[in-house]
C-alpha positions as CSV (number, residue, x, y, z in Angstrom):
1,M,0.0,0.0,0.0
2,V,2.8,2.4,0.9
3,E,4.7,1.6,-2.3
4,A,1.5,2.3,-4.3
5,E,1.0,5.6,-2.6
6,N,4.6,6.6,-3.3
7,S,4.4,5.7,-7.0
8,E,1.3,7.8,-7.3
9,Q,3.0,10.8,-5.7
10,I,6.0,10.5,-8.0
11,H,3.7,10.3,-11.0
12,E,1.9,13.4,-9.9
13,A,5.2,15.3,-9.4
14,E,6.3,14.4,-12.9
15,I,3.0,15.6,-14.4
16,Q,3.5,19.0,-12.6
17,E,7.1,19.4,-13.8
18,E,6.2,18.9,-17.5
19,P,4.4,22.2,-17.8
20,Q,7.3,24.0,-16.1
21,K,9.7,22.5,-18.6
22,D,7.5,23.5,-21.5
23,S,7.2,27.0,-20.2
24,S,11.0,27.2,-19.8
25,K,11.4,26.0,-23.3
26,N,9.0,28.6,-24.5
27,S,10.9,31.4,-22.7
28,D,14.2,30.2,-24.2
29,M,12.6,30.2,-27.7
30,A,11.3,33.7,-27.0
31,D,14.7,34.9,-25.9
32,S,16.4,33.4,-29.0
33,G,13.8,34.9,-31.2
34,A,14.7,38.4,-29.8
35,E,18.2,38.1,-31.3
36,K,17.8,39.0,-34.9
37,H,19.8,37.6,-37.7
38,P,22.0,40.3,-39.4
39,D,20.0,39.8,-42.6
40,E,16.8,40.7,-40.6
41,M,18.3,44.0,-39.2
42,D,17.4,47.3,-40.7
43,A,20.1,49.8,-41.8
44,A,20.0,51.9,-38.7
45,E,20.5,48.9,-36.4
46,M,23.4,47.6,-38.5
47,V,25.2,51.0,-38.4
48,E,24.7,51.2,-34.7
49,T,26.0,47.7,-34.2
50,D,29.0,48.5,-36.5
51,Q,29.8,51.6,-34.5
52,E,29.6,49.8,-31.2
53,G,31.9,47.1,-32.6
54,R,34.4,49.6,-33.9
55,S,34.4,51.4,-30.6
56,K,34.8,48.2,-28.6
57,G,37.6,47.1,-31.0
58,N,39.4,50.4,-30.6
59,V,39.2,51.1,-34.3
60,Y,38.5,54.8,-33.8
61,Q,41.2,55.0,-31.2
62,A,43.7,53.4,-33.6
63,I,42.8,55.8,-36.3
64,F,43.2,58.9,-34.2
65,R,46.4,57.6,-32.6
66,S,47.8,57.0,-36.2
67,I,46.9,60.6,-37.0
68,T,48.8,61.9,-34.0
69,E,51.9,59.8,-35.0
70,G,51.6,60.8,-38.7
71,A,51.0,57.3,-40.0
72,F,49.7,58.4,-43.4
73,E,49.6,55.0,-45.0
74,F,47.6,53.4,-42.2
75,V,44.9,56.2,-42.2
76,H,44.7,56.2,-46.0
77,D,44.4,52.4,-46.4
78,V,42.0,51.9,-43.5
79,V,39.6,54.7,-44.6
80,K,39.8,53.6,-48.3
81,A,39.0,50.0,-47.3
82,N,36.0,51.2,-45.3
83,P,34.7,54.6,-46.4
84,D,32.3,54.7,-43.4
85,L,35.4,55.4,-41.2
86,L,35.7,58.7,-42.9
87,W,33.1,59.9,-40.5
88,S,35.0,58.7,-37.4
89,F,35.0,61.1,-34.4
90,D,37.1,61.3,-31.3
91,S,35.8,61.8,-27.8
92,N,35.4,65.6,-28.5
93,S,33.5,65.0,-31.7
94,R,36.4,66.0,-34.0
95,N,36.6,64.3,-37.4
96,I,39.8,62.9,-38.8
97,F,40.6,66.1,-40.8
98,S,40.0,68.5,-37.9
99,Y,42.2,66.3,-35.7
100,A,44.9,66.2,-38.5
101,V,44.9,70.0,-38.4
102,L,45.1,70.0,-34.6
103,C,48.1,67.6,-34.9
104,R,49.6,69.6,-37.8
105,Q,49.8,66.5,-40.0
106,A,50.0,68.1,-43.4
107,K,50.1,64.8,-45.5
108,I,47.0,63.4,-43.8
109,F,45.2,66.7,-44.1
110,S,46.0,66.9,-47.8
111,L,43.8,63.8,-48.3
112,I,40.8,66.2,-48.0
113,Y,41.7,67.5,-51.5
114,G,40.8,64.1,-53.0
115,L,37.3,63.9,-51.6
116,D,34.0,64.8,-53.1
117,V,32.5,65.4,-49.6
118,K,35.2,68.0,-48.7
119,S,32.6,70.7,-48.1
120,N,30.7,68.5,-45.6
121,M,33.9,67.6,-43.7
122,V,35.0,71.2,-43.1
123,Y,31.7,72.3,-41.6
124,E,31.8,69.8,-38.7
125,R,32.1,71.3,-35.2
126,D,33.3,69.7,-32.0
127,N,31.8,69.6,-28.5
128,S,33.1,73.1,-27.8
129,G,31.7,74.6,-31.0
130,N,35.1,74.7,-32.7
131,S,35.3,74.5,-36.5
132,I,38.2,73.1,-38.5
133,L,39.5,76.8,-38.8
134,H,39.4,77.1,-35.0
135,M,41.6,74.0,-34.9
136,A,44.1,75.7,-37.1
137,G,44.2,78.6,-34.6
138,M,44.8,76.4,-31.6
139,A,48.3,75.3,-30.3
140,P,49.2,72.0,-31.9
141,V,48.9,68.9,-29.8
142,S,51.9,67.0,-31.4
143,I,55.6,67.7,-31.6
144,M,55.6,68.6,-35.3
145,L,56.1,72.3,-34.7
146,N,59.2,71.6,-32.6
147,R,61.0,70.1,-35.6
148,I,61.1,73.6,-37.2
149,P,64.2,75.6,-36.2
150,G,63.6,79.1,-34.8
151,S,60.5,80.7,-33.3
152,A,60.0,82.9,-36.3
153,L,59.8,80.0,-38.7
154,Q,57.5,78.2,-36.3
155,M,55.2,81.3,-36.3
156,Q,55.4,81.3,-40.1
157,R,54.4,77.7,-40.3
158,E,51.4,78.3,-38.0
159,L,50.3,81.1,-40.2
160,Q,50.7,78.9,-43.3
161,W,48.4,76.3,-41.6
162,F,45.8,78.9,-40.8
163,K,45.7,80.4,-44.2
164,E,45.6,77.0,-45.9
165,V,42.5,75.9,-43.9
166,E,41.0,79.4,-44.3
167,R,41.4,78.8,-48.1
168,I,39.1,75.8,-48.2
169,V,36.3,76.9,-45.9
170,H,33.4,79.1,-46.7
171,P,34.0,82.8,-45.9
172,K,31.2,82.7,-43.4
173,V,33.1,80.1,-41.3
174,K,35.8,82.8,-40.6
175,E,33.2,84.7,-38.5
176,V,31.7,81.7,-36.7
177,V,32.2,81.8,-33.0
178,N,32.7,78.8,-30.7
179,N,31.2,78.3,-27.2
180,N,33.6,80.9,-25.8
181,D,32.4,83.5,-28.4
182,M,35.7,83.6,-30.2
183,T,36.3,83.6,-33.9
184,P,39.0,81.5,-35.5
185,R,41.3,84.6,-35.8
186,E,40.8,85.5,-32.1
187,V,41.6,81.9,-31.2
188,F,44.8,82.1,-33.3
189,T,45.9,85.4,-31.7
190,E,45.2,84.1,-28.2
191,N,47.1,80.8,-28.6
192,H,50.1,82.3,-30.5
193,R,50.8,85.4,-28.4
194,D,53.8,83.8,-26.7
195,L,55.2,82.3,-29.9
196,M,55.0,85.6,-31.6
197,K,57.0,87.3,-28.8
198,E,59.6,84.5,-29.0
199,G,59.7,85.0,-32.8
200,E,60.2,88.7,-32.4
201,K,63.0,88.1,-29.9
202,W,64.7,85.6,-32.2
203,M,64.5,87.8,-35.2
204,K,65.9,90.8,-33.4
205,G,68.7,88.9,-31.9
206,T,69.7,87.3,-35.2
207,A,69.4,90.6,-37.1
208,T,71.5,92.4,-34.5
209,S,74.3,89.9,-34.8
210,Y,74.3,90.0,-38.6
211,T,74.2,93.8,-38.6
212,I,77.4,94.0,-36.6
213,V,79.2,91.7,-39.1
214,A,77.8,93.5,-42.2
215,A,78.7,97.0,-40.7
216,L,82.2,95.8,-40.1
217,I,82.6,94.6,-43.6
218,L,81.1,97.9,-44.9
219,T,83.6,99.9,-42.9
220,I,86.6,97.9,-44.1
221,M,85.6,97.9,-47.8
222,F,84.9,101.6,-47.7
223,A,88.4,102.3,-46.3
224,A,90.1,99.9,-48.8
225,T,88.7,101.9,-51.7
226,F,90.8,104.9,-50.8
227,T,93.9,103.0,-49.6
228,V,94.6,100.9,-52.6
229,P,97.5,98.4,-52.6
230,G,100.7,99.9,-53.9
231,G,99.6,103.5,-53.2
232,N,99.1,106.3,-55.8
233,N,101.3,107.9,-58.3
234,Q,102.5,111.3,-57.0
235,D,102.4,112.9,-60.4
236,T,99.0,111.7,-61.7
237,G,97.3,110.7,-58.5
238,L,96.2,107.4,-60.1
239,P,97.0,104.1,-58.4
240,I,100.3,102.6,-59.3
241,F,98.8,99.3,-60.3
242,F,96.0,101.0,-62.3
243,N,96.6,99.2,-65.5
244,K,97.0,95.7,-64.1
245,K,94.1,93.2,-64.4
246,L,94.5,92.2,-60.7
247,F,93.9,95.8,-59.7
248,R,90.6,95.8,-61.7
249,L,89.6,92.6,-60.0
250,F,90.4,94.2,-56.6
251,I,88.3,97.3,-57.3
252,I,85.4,95.4,-58.7
253,S,85.3,92.9,-55.8
254,D,85.8,95.7,-53.2
255,S,82.9,97.6,-54.7
256,L,80.6,94.6,-54.8
257,S,81.5,93.8,-51.2
258,L,80.8,97.4,-50.2
259,F,77.4,97.6,-51.9
260,S,76.2,94.1,-50.8
261,S,77.2,94.7,-47.2
262,A,75.4,98.1,-47.3
263,S,72.3,96.3,-48.6
264,S,72.6,93.7,-45.9
265,V,72.8,96.4,-43.2
266,L,69.7,98.0,-44.5
267,M,67.7,94.7,-44.6
268,F,68.7,93.9,-41.0
269,L,67.8,97.4,-39.9
270,G,64.4,96.8,-41.6
271,I,63.9,93.7,-39.4
272,L,64.9,95.6,-36.2
273,T,62.5,98.4,-36.9
274,S,59.6,96.2,-38.1
275,R,56.2,96.4,-36.3
276,Y,56.1,92.6,-35.8
277,A,52.4,92.1,-36.5
278,E,51.2,88.5,-37.1
279,E,51.1,88.9,-40.9
280,D,54.8,90.2,-40.9
281,F,55.9,86.7,-39.9
282,F,54.3,85.2,-43.0
283,K,56.4,86.7,-45.7
284,S,57.7,90.2,-44.9
285,L,60.2,89.3,-42.1
286,P,61.5,86.1,-43.7
287,T,62.0,87.8,-47.0
288,K,64.1,90.6,-45.4
289,M,66.1,87.9,-43.6
290,I,66.7,86.0,-46.8
291,I,67.9,89.1,-48.6
292,G,70.0,90.2,-45.7
293,L,71.7,86.8,-45.3
294,S,72.3,86.4,-49.1
295,T,73.9,89.8,-49.5
296,L,76.0,89.2,-46.3
297,F,77.3,85.9,-47.8
298,F,78.1,87.6,-51.0
299,S,79.9,90.5,-49.3
300,I,82.1,88.1,-47.3
301,A,83.0,86.1,-50.4
302,T,83.8,89.3,-52.5
303,M,85.8,90.7,-49.5
304,M,88.0,87.6,-49.6
305,I,88.4,88.0,-53.3
306,A,89.5,91.6,-52.9
307,F,91.9,90.6,-50.2
308,S,93.5,87.9,-52.3
309,A,93.8,90.2,-55.4
310,G,95.4,93.0,-53.3
311,L,97.8,90.5,-51.8
312,L,98.8,89.2,-55.3
313,L,99.4,92.8,-56.4
314,V,101.7,93.6,-53.5
315,L,103.6,90.2,-53.3
316,H,103.6,89.2,-57.0
317,E,107.3,88.3,-56.8
318,E,106.8,86.2,-53.6
319,S,104.2,83.8,-55.0
320,W,105.2,81.1,-52.5
321,M,103.8,83.3,-49.7
322,V,100.6,84.2,-51.6
323,V,99.3,80.7,-52.2
324,P,99.0,79.5,-48.5
325,V,97.6,82.9,-47.5
326,I,94.9,82.9,-50.1
327,S,94.1,79.3,-49.2
328,L,93.6,80.4,-45.6
329,A,91.4,83.3,-46.8
330,S,88.7,80.8,-47.8
331,V,88.5,79.4,-44.3
332,P,86.3,82.1,-42.7
333,V,84.0,82.0,-45.7
334,T,83.6,78.3,-45.5
335,L,83.0,78.3,-41.7
336,F,80.4,81.1,-42.0
337,V,78.6,79.3,-44.8
338,L,78.6,75.9,-42.9
339,M,77.1,77.6,-39.8
340,Q,74.6,79.9,-41.3
341,F,73.7,78.6,-44.8
342,P,71.3,75.9,-43.5
343,L,69.2,78.7,-41.9
344,L,69.1,80.5,-45.2
345,V,68.0,77.3,-47.0
346,D,65.3,76.5,-44.4
347,M,63.9,80.0,-44.6
348,Y,63.9,80.1,-48.4
349,I,62.2,76.7,-48.7
350,S,59.6,77.6,-46.0
351,T,58.8,80.9,-47.7
352,Y,59.1,80.2,-51.4
353,G,59.3,76.5,-51.6
354,P,56.5,74.1,-52.9
355,G,54.8,74.1,-49.4
356,I,53.8,71.2,-47.1
357,F,50.3,70.8,-48.6
358,D,49.6,68.7,-51.6
359,R,46.6,70.3,-53.4
360,K,47.0,68.0,-56.4
361,V,45.9,64.8,-54.6
362,K,43.9,62.6,-57.0
363,Q,40.4,61.5,-56.0
364,W,40.9,58.5,-53.8
365,L,37.4,57.9,-52.3
């Protein structure tokens, strides 16, 4: 009897468990039905899922890190493989080109010239209301600017960036204010005030040093014009070596050195008396420095030629003494060129070179 009762109780328990199992199966089926197959998703859901996946996979972080480091090939290839990544944004809602401007990565920024949607990209604004032109007015977040020698050339490069971005945006963007009620030009002035002062100090210090050298050469060459080698003929008053070719070389080189050193002094005085406005660092000051340095180099070279010609006139019979002395005369010219010529080259390329922006980029997307 007891066994019969137990078997009946077990049978009843099994009957009660079966509905519970069925209900659990139904709930599992309901849960599985909630997860849609990718083919069943609509476009908005797929984009959202894609963005979440890229965010979790640090794709956006990798792109913006590559922009900071200047990894042009990585950014170009990744965006070209998946054009949706062109609309990547960092934590401050900056797109890849705004961030490239902020990092001063010219090669990556130049990719914008090969896009059909260029106009859409330049109108994006970040969380602080800053446009791409505001980014050009901010201090760079990378070390690219530190690779440029001299504060004046750094200021010139910053102006080149601002003007290049200003060139591709609509004129109305120039007057757009950010959340701090500042236009792009006001942002530029605020963030480059210290750099402009350093550039002024560098320009004045450099011009002062060169002015002393040019003035010294000017004084020497002026005096040499009236104290010619060999002296003057007492009867005619003409120089004794007047009819010699070496004397003509001496006079010509002395005159060239005199005029070029005078031009150099005037250029450097123009730098010292400049008003040092922002726009002066773009072309005016670098041009004066280029002319001043070029004429100074020329005056030093012609001064050494005049010295060698005068020495040959006086010691023409002692040629064994002349050769080593003339050889030594080339030493100061060589040393000065080795020390200062790189500055002249850098300044010329920065001012009149092809530029750091490639406006002829072919359409790549």
